[in-house]
C-alpha positions, 0 to 999 in steps of 0.5 A, a space after each residue: 591696407 590699414 596698419 591694423 590689417 597689416 599688424 594682423 598679417 605681419 608677425 615681425 611688425 606685431 612683435 616690434 610693436 610689442 617691443 616698443 610698448 615694453 620700452 615705453 612702459 619701462 621708461 615710464 616705470 610701469 611694469 606690464 605684468 598682471 591683469 588689466 585691473 592690476 595695471 590700472 590700479 598700479 598706474 592710478 588710472 581709471 579702467 574705463 579710460 583705458 578702454 576708451 584709449 584702446 578704442 581710439 588706438 584701434 580707430 587710428 590704426 584702422 584708418 592709417 594706410 600703409 603705403 604699398 609697393 609702387 605707390 607714388 610718394 606724396 610731395 611735401 607741401 610748399 611753404 605757401 601751402 603750409 601757411 594757407 593750411 595754418 590760416 585755414 585751421 585758424 579760421 575754423 578754430 575762430 568759428 568754433 570759438 564764436 559759435 559754441 556748440 558748432 563742434 562737440 566732442 563725443 565719447 570715443 574721440 569723435 566730433 559732431 559738427 553743426 550744420 552751420 559749421 559744415 557749411 562754413 568749412 564747405 565755403 572755405 573749400 570752395 575758395 581753396 586753391 590747392 589740392 582738396 586732399 591737402 585741404 582735408 588734411 
């Protein structure tokens, strides 16, 4: 079950999220009364950006899995595997710098990858010694 589905079914979770948003708004000095247009105007932000952020949040909540009862806890990565993950990220970022257009960010926080970039990442996966799940993370 995703976090978004969980929020639709769990009223205490939904109320807790509401309380958290109110706390964050109060800390930022932004009262949340009024329409969305009024809120955007008061905060000095573009309403289109707010809708894009809302779509991003829905996507993130829709992808985040809530651990269910009886699921085994994932073991934390060891220092060698964590270092390997950093080295992997560095290789991918260096590829992106060397090949402009290999990774193109699009609206809605999605990214399009060139065929060459996909091939590069798949070649890295072939040499990955750890679990594929950790490689993907």
